[in-house]
MIMAR-995191 format. One record per residue (C-alpha): x negated, y negated, z; residue in one letter; residue number from 1. Coordinates in nm, 3 decimals. Example, Ala and Ser with C-alpha at 12.3 -4.5 7.8 and 13.67 -1.06 7.14 Angstrom:
BEGIN
<pt X="-1.230" Y="0.450" Z="0.780" resn="A" resi="1"/>
<pt X="-1.367" Y="0.106" Z="0.714" resn="S" resi="2"/>
This chain:
BEGIN
<pt X="-11.088" Y="-11.101" Z="12.365" resn="M" resi="1"/>
<pt X="-11.021" Y="-10.851" Z="12.092" resn="L" resi="2"/>
<pt X="-10.786" Y="-10.557" Z="12.134" resn="M" resi="3"/>
<pt X="-10.843" Y="-10.269" Z="11.894" resn="V" resi="4"/>
<pt X="-10.600" Y="-9.985" Z="11.829" resn="V" resi="5"/>
<pt X="-10.718" Y="-9.664" Z="11.665" resn="D" resi="6"/>
<pt X="-10.409" Y="-9.455" Z="11.588" resn="A" resi="7"/>
<pt X="-10.496" Y="-9.100" Z="11.489" resn="G" resi="8"/>
<pt X="-10.283" Y="-8.793" Z="11.434" resn="N" resi="9"/>
<pt X="-10.348" Y="-8.659" Z="11.785" resn="T" resi="10"/>
<pt X="-10.428" Y="-8.960" Z="12.003" resn="N" resi="11"/>
<pt X="-10.404" Y="-9.339" Z="11.993" resn="I" resi="12"/>
<pt X="-10.700" Y="-9.520" Z="12.148" resn="V" resi="13"/>
<pt X="-10.668" Y="-9.876" Z="12.279" resn="F" resi="14"/>
<pt X="-10.982" Y="-10.071" Z="12.366" resn="A" resi="15"/>
<pt X="-11.075" Y="-10.427" Z="12.459" resn="V" resi="16"/>
<pt X="-11.397" Y="-10.603" Z="12.357" resn="H" resi="17"/>
<pt X="-11.501" Y="-10.928" Z="12.526" resn="D" resi="18"/>
<pt X="-11.744" Y="-11.036" Z="12.255" resn="G" resi="19"/>
<pt X="-12.039" Y="-10.857" Z="12.413" resn="D" resi="20"/>
<pt X="-11.917" Y="-10.521" Z="12.541" resn="N" resi="21"/>
<pt X="-11.627" Y="-10.281" Z="12.550" resn="W" resi="22"/>
<pt X="-11.461" Y="-10.353" Z="12.884" resn="I" resi="23"/>
<pt X="-11.185" Y="-10.093" Z="12.870" resn="G" resi="24"/>
<pt X="-11.086" Y="-9.789" Z="12.665" resn="T" resi="25"/>
<pt X="-10.766" Y="-9.587" Z="12.706" resn="W" resi="26"/>
<pt X="-10.593" Y="-9.314" Z="12.506" resn="R" resi="27"/>
<pt X="-10.240" Y="-9.180" Z="12.478" resn="I" resi="28"/>
<pt X="-10.093" Y="-8.891" Z="12.279" resn="A" resi="29"/>
<pt X="-9.965" Y="-8.995" Z="11.937" resn="T" resi="30"/>
<pt X="-9.587" Y="-9.008" Z="11.918" resn="D" resi="31"/>
<pt X="-9.445" Y="-9.202" Z="11.624" resn="D" resi="32"/>
<pt X="-9.115" Y="-9.243" Z="11.813" resn="Q" resi="33"/>
<pt X="-9.276" Y="-9.425" Z="12.107" resn="R" resi="34"/>
<pt X="-9.152" Y="-9.785" Z="12.117" resn="T" resi="35"/>
<pt X="-9.348" Y="-10.105" Z="12.166" resn="S" resi="36"/>
<pt X="-9.186" Y="-10.144" Z="12.508" resn="D" resi="37"/>
<pt X="-9.306" Y="-9.800" Z="12.616" resn="E" resi="38"/>
<pt X="-9.659" Y="-9.879" Z="12.498" resn="Y" resi="39"/>
<pt X="-9.646" Y="-10.209" Z="12.689" resn="A" resi="40"/>
<pt X="-9.541" Y="-10.053" Z="13.020" resn="V" resi="41"/>
<pt X="-9.829" Y="-9.804" Z="12.998" resn="W" resi="42"/>
<pt X="-10.095" Y="-10.037" Z="12.860" resn="L" resi="43"/>
<pt X="-10.025" Y="-10.341" Z="13.078" resn="L" resi="44"/>
<pt X="-10.043" Y="-10.122" Z="13.388" resn="T" resi="45"/>
<pt X="-10.390" Y="-10.008" Z="13.280" resn="L" resi="46"/>
<pt X="-10.487" Y="-10.369" Z="13.204" resn="F" resi="47"/>
<pt X="-10.385" Y="-10.463" Z="13.558" resn="S" resi="48"/>
<pt X="-10.594" Y="-10.181" Z="13.708" resn="I" resi="49"/>
<pt X="-10.894" Y="-10.293" Z="13.500" resn="A" resi="50"/>
<pt X="-10.845" Y="-10.660" Z="13.591" resn="G" resi="51"/>
<pt X="-10.774" Y="-10.763" Z="13.231" resn="I" resi="52"/>
<pt X="-10.515" Y="-11.036" Z="13.173" resn="K" resi="53"/>
<pt X="-10.300" Y="-10.998" Z="12.868" resn="R" resi="54"/>
<pt X="-10.325" Y="-11.374" Z="12.807" resn="E" resi="55"/>
<pt X="-10.693" Y="-11.319" Z="12.740" resn="G" resi="56"/>
<pt X="-10.618" Y="-11.117" Z="12.425" resn="I" resi="57"/>
<pt X="-10.641" Y="-11.358" Z="12.133" resn="D" resi="58"/>
<pt X="-10.693" Y="-11.113" Z="11.847" resn="R" resi="59"/>
<pt X="-10.588" Y="-10.758" Z="11.762" resn="A" resi="60"/>
<pt X="-10.676" Y="-10.508" Z="11.492" resn="V" resi="61"/>
<pt X="-10.505" Y="-10.177" Z="11.411" resn="I" resi="62"/>
<pt X="-10.639" Y="-9.880" Z="11.221" resn="G" resi="63"/>
<pt X="-10.393" Y="-9.599" Z="11.167" resn="T" resi="64"/>
<pt X="-10.349" Y="-9.280" Z="10.968" resn="V" resi="65"/>
<pt X="-9.993" Y="-9.247" Z="11.105" resn="V" resi="66"/>
<pt X="-9.778" Y="-9.493" Z="10.906" resn="P" resi="67"/>
<pt X="-9.469" Y="-9.428" Z="11.119" resn="A" resi="68"/>
<pt X="-9.650" Y="-9.555" Z="11.430" resn="A" resi="69"/>
<pt X="-9.751" Y="-9.887" Z="11.275" resn="L" resi="70"/>
<pt X="-9.419" Y="-10.068" Z="11.324" resn="Y" resi="71"/>
<pt X="-9.416" Y="-10.021" Z="11.703" resn="H" resi="72"/>
<pt X="-9.787" Y="-10.099" Z="11.739" resn="L" resi="73"/>
<pt X="-9.733" Y="-10.424" Z="11.550" resn="R" resi="74"/>
<pt X="-9.437" Y="-10.510" Z="11.773" resn="R" resi="75"/>
<pt X="-9.655" Y="-10.445" Z="12.077" resn="L" resi="76"/>
<pt X="-9.915" Y="-10.697" Z="11.957" resn="C" resi="77"/>
<pt X="-9.656" Y="-10.955" Z="11.858" resn="R" resi="78"/>
<pt X="-9.412" Y="-10.931" Z="12.146" resn="D" resi="79"/>
<pt X="-9.650" Y="-10.873" Z="12.437" resn="Y" resi="80"/>
<pt X="-9.976" Y="-11.039" Z="12.329" resn="F" resi="81"/>
<pt X="-9.844" Y="-11.308" Z="12.095" resn="D" resi="82"/>
<pt X="-10.091" Y="-11.217" Z="11.820" resn="V" resi="83"/>
<pt X="-10.046" Y="-11.091" Z="11.465" resn="E" resi="84"/>
<pt X="-10.266" Y="-10.782" Z="11.428" resn="P" resi="85"/>
<pt X="-10.503" Y="-10.730" Z="11.139" resn="L" resi="86"/>
<pt X="-10.419" Y="-10.391" Z="10.984" resn="V" resi="87"/>
<pt X="-10.710" Y="-10.196" Z="10.835" resn="A" resi="88"/>
<pt X="-10.649" Y="-10.124" Z="10.467" resn="R" resi="89"/>
<pt X="-10.850" Y="-10.108" Z="10.147" resn="A" resi="90"/>
<pt X="-10.747" Y="-10.457" Z="10.027" resn="R" resi="91"/>
<pt X="-10.941" Y="-10.631" Z="10.307" resn="L" resi="92"/>
<pt X="-11.299" Y="-10.757" Z="10.295" resn="D" resi="93"/>
<pt X="-11.508" Y="-10.456" Z="10.399" resn="W" resi="94"/>
<pt X="-11.841" Y="-10.591" Z="10.286" resn="G" resi="95"/>
<pt X="-11.900" Y="-10.289" Z="10.064" resn="F" resi="96"/>
<pt X="-11.762" Y="-10.129" Z="9.750" resn="Q" resi="97"/>
<pt X="-11.510" Y="-9.845" Z="9.772" resn="I" resi="98"/>
<pt X="-11.619" Y="-9.628" Z="9.480" resn="K" resi="99"/>
<pt X="-11.335" Y="-9.379" Z="9.459" resn="I" resi="100"/>
<pt X="-11.055" Y="-9.333" Z="9.205" resn="D" resi="101"/>
<pt X="-10.780" Y="-9.485" Z="9.422" resn="N" resi="102"/>
<pt X="-10.910" Y="-9.689" Z="9.717" resn="P" resi="103"/>
<pt X="-10.560" Y="-9.718" Z="9.868" resn="D" resi="104"/>
<pt X="-10.557" Y="-9.342" Z="9.927" resn="E" resi="105"/>
<pt X="-10.856" Y="-9.328" Z="10.161" resn="V" resi="106"/>
<pt X="-10.774" Y="-9.317" Z="10.532" resn="G" resi="107"/>
<pt X="-10.855" Y="-9.630" Z="10.729" resn="A" resi="108"/>
<pt X="-11.054" Y="-9.426" Z="10.982" resn="D" resi="109"/>
<pt X="-11.294" Y="-9.310" Z="10.711" resn="R" resi="110"/>
<pt X="-11.362" Y="-9.664" Z="10.590" resn="L" resi="111"/>
<pt X="-11.402" Y="-9.785" Z="10.948" resn="L" resi="112"/>
<pt X="-11.657" Y="-9.511" Z="11.016" resn="N" resi="113"/>
<pt X="-11.843" Y="-9.608" Z="10.699" resn="A" resi="114"/>
<pt X="-11.851" Y="-9.974" Z="10.798" resn="L" resi="115"/>
<pt X="-11.981" Y="-9.909" Z="11.149" resn="A" resi="116"/>
<pt X="-12.227" Y="-9.637" Z="11.047" resn="A" resi="117"/>
<pt X="-12.393" Y="-9.848" Z="10.778" resn="H" resi="118"/>
<pt X="-12.419" Y="-10.142" Z="11.018" resn="K" resi="119"/>
<pt X="-12.581" Y="-9.929" Z="11.289" resn="A" resi="120"/>
<pt X="-12.791" Y="-9.681" Z="11.089" resn="Y" resi="121"/>
<pt X="-12.829" Y="-9.831" Z="10.738" resn="S" resi="122"/>
<pt X="-12.823" Y="-9.550" Z="10.485" resn="G" resi="123"/>
<pt X="-12.770" Y="-9.341" Z="10.284" resn="P" resi="124"/>
<pt X="-12.549" Y="-9.148" Z="10.527" resn="L" resi="125"/>
<pt X="-12.307" Y="-8.865" Z="10.580" resn="V" resi="126"/>
<pt X="-12.055" Y="-8.936" Z="10.858" resn="V" resi="127"/>
<pt X="-11.879" Y="-8.631" Z="11.004" resn="I" resi="128"/>
<pt X="-11.567" Y="-8.703" Z="11.210" resn="D" resi="129"/>
<pt X="-11.434" Y="-8.414" Z="11.418" resn="F" resi="130"/>
<pt X="-11.070" Y="-8.512" Z="11.455" resn="G" resi="131"/>
<pt X="-10.739" Y="-8.349" Z="11.367" resn="T" resi="132"/>
<pt X="-10.909" Y="-8.298" Z="11.031" resn="A" resi="133"/>
<pt X="-11.285" Y="-8.264" Z="10.995" resn="T" resi="134"/>
<pt X="-11.400" Y="-8.525" Z="10.744" resn="T" resi="135"/>
<pt X="-11.734" Y="-8.579" Z="10.571" resn="F" resi="136"/>
<pt X="-11.787" Y="-8.926" Z="10.425" resn="D" resi="137"/>
<pt X="-12.077" Y="-9.035" Z="10.207" resn="V" resi="138"/>
<pt X="-12.223" Y="-9.387" Z="10.216" resn="I" resi="139"/>
<pt X="-12.506" Y="-9.493" Z="9.984" resn="D" resi="140"/>
<pt X="-12.805" Y="-9.709" Z="10.072" resn="G" resi="141"/>
<pt X="-12.614" Y="-10.029" Z="9.992" resn="D" resi="142"/>
<pt X="-12.324" Y="-9.931" Z="10.217" resn="G" resi="143"/>
<pt X="-12.085" Y="-9.838" Z="9.936" resn="A" resi="144"/>
<pt X="-11.828" Y="-9.572" Z="10.018" resn="Y" resi="145"/>
<pt X="-11.864" Y="-9.284" Z="9.770" resn="L" resi="146"/>
<pt X="-11.594" Y="-9.045" Z="9.889" resn="G" resi="147"/>
<pt X="-11.622" Y="-8.722" Z="10.081" resn="G" resi="148"/>
<pt X="-11.461" Y="-8.402" Z="10.202" resn="I" resi="149"/>
<pt X="-11.154" Y="-8.324" Z="10.413" resn="I" resi="150"/>
<pt X="-11.138" Y="-7.988" Z="10.593" resn="A" resi="151"/>
<pt X="-10.902" Y="-7.852" Z="10.861" resn="P" resi="152"/>
<pt X="-10.996" Y="-7.957" Z="11.212" resn="G" resi="153"/>
<pt X="-11.111" Y="-7.702" Z="11.467" resn="I" resi="154"/>
<pt X="-10.797" Y="-7.719" Z="11.680" resn="N" resi="155"/>
<pt X="-10.579" Y="-7.675" Z="11.371" resn="L" resi="156"/>
<pt X="-10.776" Y="-7.364" Z="11.279" resn="S" resi="157"/>
<pt X="-10.743" Y="-7.219" Z="11.627" resn="I" resi="158"/>
<pt X="-10.368" Y="-7.282" Z="11.633" resn="E" resi="159"/>
<pt X="-10.321" Y="-7.134" Z="11.285" resn="A" resi="160"/>
<pt X="-10.516" Y="-6.821" Z="11.382" resn="L" resi="161"/>
<pt X="-10.305" Y="-6.775" Z="11.695" resn="H" resi="162"/>
<pt X="-9.972" Y="-6.830" Z="11.519" resn="K" resi="163"/>
<pt X="-10.042" Y="-6.622" Z="11.210" resn="A" resi="164"/>
<pt X="-10.189" Y="-6.317" Z="11.386" resn="A" resi="165"/>
<pt X="-9.950" Y="-6.175" Z="11.646" resn="A" resi="166"/>
<pt X="-10.217" Y="-6.006" Z="11.859" resn="R" resi="167"/>
<pt X="-10.467" Y="-6.290" Z="11.867" resn="L" resi="168"/>
<pt X="-10.446" Y="-6.519" Z="12.173" resn="P" resi="169"/>
<pt X="-10.483" Y="-6.894" Z="12.180" resn="R" resi="170"/>
<pt X="-10.844" Y="-6.966" Z="12.278" resn="I" resi="171"/>
<pt X="-11.050" Y="-7.259" Z="12.399" resn="G" resi="172"/>
<pt X="-11.345" Y="-7.401" Z="12.211" resn="I" resi="173"/>
<pt X="-11.693" Y="-7.318" Z="12.335" resn="G" resi="174"/>
<pt X="-12.037" Y="-7.218" Z="12.214" resn="R" resi="175"/>
<pt X="-12.072" Y="-6.838" Z="12.236" resn="P" resi="176"/>
<pt X="-12.403" Y="-6.701" Z="12.357" resn="Q" resi="177"/>
<pt X="-12.398" Y="-6.432" Z="12.087" resn="A" resi="178"/>
<pt X="-12.276" Y="-6.440" Z="11.728" resn="V" resi="179"/>
<pt X="-12.149" Y="-6.081" Z="11.744" resn="I" resi="180"/>
<pt X="-11.847" Y="-6.077" Z="11.972" resn="G" resi="181"/>
<pt X="-11.791" Y="-5.756" Z="12.170" resn="R" resi="182"/>
<pt X="-11.424" Y="-5.821" Z="12.245" resn="S" resi="183"/>
<pt X="-11.142" Y="-6.017" Z="12.084" resn="T" resi="184"/>
<pt X="-11.184" Y="-6.355" Z="12.251" resn="V" resi="185"/>
<pt X="-11.566" Y="-6.377" Z="12.206" resn="P" resi="186"/>
<pt X="-11.523" Y="-6.266" Z="11.844" resn="A" resi="187"/>
<pt X="-11.268" Y="-6.542" Z="11.783" resn="M" resi="188"/>
<pt X="-11.484" Y="-6.800" Z="11.959" resn="Q" resi="189"/>
<pt X="-11.779" Y="-6.699" Z="11.747" resn="S" resi="190"/>
<pt X="-11.578" Y="-6.721" Z="11.428" resn="G" resi="191"/>
<pt X="-11.454" Y="-7.069" Z="11.515" resn="I" resi="192"/>
<pt X="-11.775" Y="-7.215" Z="11.654" resn="Y" resi="193"/>
<pt X="-12.037" Y="-7.058" Z="11.427" resn="W" resi="194"/>
<pt X="-11.798" Y="-7.074" Z="11.134" resn="G" resi="195"/>
<pt X="-11.776" Y="-7.452" Z="11.172" resn="Y" resi="196"/>
<pt X="-12.151" Y="-7.483" Z="11.224" resn="V" resi="197"/>
<pt X="-12.198" Y="-7.287" Z="10.902" resn="G" resi="198"/>
<pt X="-11.949" Y="-7.513" Z="10.724" resn="M" resi="199"/>
<pt X="-12.131" Y="-7.824" Z="10.847" resn="I" resi="200"/>
<pt X="-12.470" Y="-7.699" Z="10.736" resn="E" resi="201"/>
<pt X="-12.343" Y="-7.569" Z="10.404" resn="G" resi="202"/>
<pt X="-12.146" Y="-7.879" Z="10.309" resn="L" resi="203"/>
<pt X="-12.422" Y="-8.118" Z="10.413" resn="V" resi="204"/>
<pt X="-12.668" Y="-7.918" Z="10.201" resn="A" resi="205"/>
<pt X="-12.435" Y="-7.936" Z="9.900" resn="R" resi="206"/>
<pt X="-12.375" Y="-8.310" Z="9.952" resn="I" resi="207"/>
<pt X="-12.750" Y="-8.372" Z="9.965" resn="R" resi="208"/>
<pt X="-12.804" Y="-8.166" Z="9.650" resn="A" resi="209"/>
<pt X="-12.530" Y="-8.353" Z="9.463" resn="E" resi="210"/>
<pt X="-12.654" Y="-8.690" Z="9.589" resn="Y" resi="211"/>
<pt X="-13.012" Y="-8.594" Z="9.496" resn="S" resi="212"/>
<pt X="-13.169" Y="-8.724" Z="9.813" resn="G" resi="213"/>
<pt X="-13.179" Y="-8.709" Z="10.191" resn="H" resi="214"/>
<pt X="-12.889" Y="-8.858" Z="10.380" resn="L" resi="215"/>
<pt X="-12.888" Y="-8.910" Z="10.756" resn="K" resi="216"/>
<pt X="-12.603" Y="-8.728" Z="10.928" resn="V" resi="217"/>
<pt X="-12.400" Y="-8.912" Z="11.194" resn="I" resi="218"/>
<pt X="-12.124" Y="-8.738" Z="11.389" resn="A" resi="219"/>
<pt X="-11.830" Y="-8.880" Z="11.581" resn="T" resi="220"/>
<pt X="-11.516" Y="-8.743" Z="11.743" resn="G" resi="221"/>
<pt X="-11.458" Y="-8.559" Z="12.068" resn="G" resi="222"/>
<pt X="-11.611" Y="-8.229" Z="11.956" resn="L" resi="223"/>
<pt X="-11.925" Y="-8.381" Z="11.803" resn="A" resi="224"/>
<pt X="-12.152" Y="-8.310" Z="12.106" resn="P" resi="225"/>
<pt X="-12.042" Y="-7.947" Z="12.124" resn="L" resi="226"/>
<pt X="-12.096" Y="-7.880" Z="11.752" resn="L" resi="227"/>
<pt X="-12.428" Y="-8.067" Z="11.753" resn="A" resi="228"/>
<pt X="-12.561" Y="-7.813" Z="12.005" resn="E" resi="229"/>
<pt X="-12.549" Y="-7.546" Z="11.736" resn="G" resi="230"/>
<pt X="-12.725" Y="-7.722" Z="11.448" resn="T" resi="231"/>
<pt X="-13.018" Y="-7.953" Z="11.375" resn="I" resi="232"/>
<pt X="-12.832" Y="-8.103" Z="11.078" resn="V" resi="233"/>
<pt X="-12.653" Y="-8.360" Z="11.298" resn="I" resi="234"/>
<pt X="-12.907" Y="-8.632" Z="11.371" resn="E" resi="235"/>
<pt X="-12.702" Y="-8.876" Z="11.579" resn="K" resi="236"/>
<pt X="-12.378" Y="-8.871" Z="11.779" resn="I" resi="237"/>
<pt X="-12.182" Y="-9.197" Z="11.802" resn="D" resi="238"/>
<pt X="-11.855" Y="-9.162" Z="11.997" resn="P" resi="239"/>
<pt X="-11.749" Y="-9.526" Z="11.941" resn="D" resi="240"/>
<pt X="-11.795" Y="-9.536" Z="11.564" resn="L" resi="241"/>
<pt X="-11.430" Y="-9.595" Z="11.469" resn="T" resi="242"/>
<pt X="-11.378" Y="-9.855" Z="11.743" resn="L" resi="243"/>
<pt X="-11.691" Y="-10.039" Z="11.631" resn="D" resi="244"/>
<pt X="-11.561" Y="-10.027" Z="11.275" resn="G" resi="245"/>
<pt X="-11.239" Y="-10.196" Z="11.384" resn="L" resi="246"/>
<pt X="-11.436" Y="-10.463" Z="11.572" resn="R" resi="247"/>
<pt X="-11.661" Y="-10.530" Z="11.271" resn="L" resi="248"/>
<pt X="-11.362" Y="-10.545" Z="11.036" resn="L" resi="249"/>
<pt X="-11.194" Y="-10.803" Z="11.259" resn="A" resi="250"/>
<pt X="-11.514" Y="-11.008" Z="11.255" resn="M" resi="251"/>
<pt X="-11.524" Y="-11.005" Z="10.873" resn="R" resi="252"/>
<pt X="-11.164" Y="-11.103" Z="10.812" resn="N" resi="253"/>
<pt X="-10.957" Y="-11.401" Z="10.927" resn="P" resi="254"/>
<pt X="-10.689" Y="-11.342" Z="11.186" resn="A" resi="255"/>
<pt X="-10.341" Y="-11.315" Z="11.029" resn="P" resi="256"/>
<pt X="-10.089" Y="-11.585" Z="11.113" resn="T" resi="257"/>
<pt X="-9.813" Y="-11.499" Z="11.356" resn="L" resi="258"/>
<pt X="-9.486" Y="-11.591" Z="11.183" resn="H" resi="259"/>
<pt X="-9.170" Y="-11.662" Z="11.378" resn="K" resi="260"/>
<pt X="-8.828" Y="-11.697" Z="11.223" resn="E" resi="261"/>
<pt X="-8.509" Y="-11.799" Z="11.409" resn="R" resi="262"/>
<pt X="-8.664" Y="-11.718" Z="11.744" resn="G" resi="263"/>
<pt X="-8.777" Y="-11.371" Z="11.638" resn="R" resi="264"/>
<pt X="-9.111" Y="-11.257" Z="11.505" resn="I" resi="265"/>
<pt X="-9.093" Y="-11.156" Z="11.142" resn="A" resi="266"/>
<pt X="-9.209" Y="-10.814" Z="11.025" resn="D" resi="267"/>
<pt X="-9.419" Y="-10.923" Z="10.730" resn="S" resi="268"/>
<pt X="-9.746" Y="-10.800" Z="10.588" resn="D" resi="269"/>
């Protein structure tokens, strides 16, 4: 079985694929100081509840935008599952060209989304990921990654508004019934929700104009269903896009060799 680890700025998602289906998915808040032992106590307890034996894990793949978390996630795979994890990075075989100025700069999550989206929906495509940042990634008809846009995520915007304006409260995210708010909280909710809908529609329109053609729009991330309610621009919601990208990347690339030196597992790339 394959264990995939998607380490984002807010949450880390662990999932297990048995070759046919996802048989377990769990998430934990990102903390780059959390040790491999702490991950193991939490994760192996969940494995036990789900009836998954750790001996059944024979491969692992990690995608992370949090470099400081990588060391402990690697130790988890090596020490508790006896596998060397494949780490998603530009130098691997993605099966498509990365047509940007410096491929090593692009976040692994964006390439993983591109890989999975092209496999599932062909192209050309725009993939919108509503995470800590809101990203727009453009994939051409051949699957090549062309670059994209990075904007502040919705929760970041809400937190910034609350912290910078003394009289504005911290609010939840929801779709307001009216655009014109008649008190502070509805006005803030409208600004956040309809402001992001306007950003989505405006940026997709500009991407399509610059690309000179129609691109299908795929959305992923926890807030994708909520934002999709407010616009017809989003054509498909795929909550497992990044996990599927990790699975497909592991299928395309050979498993790294687990090296052991003097009774300890070496920390090599």
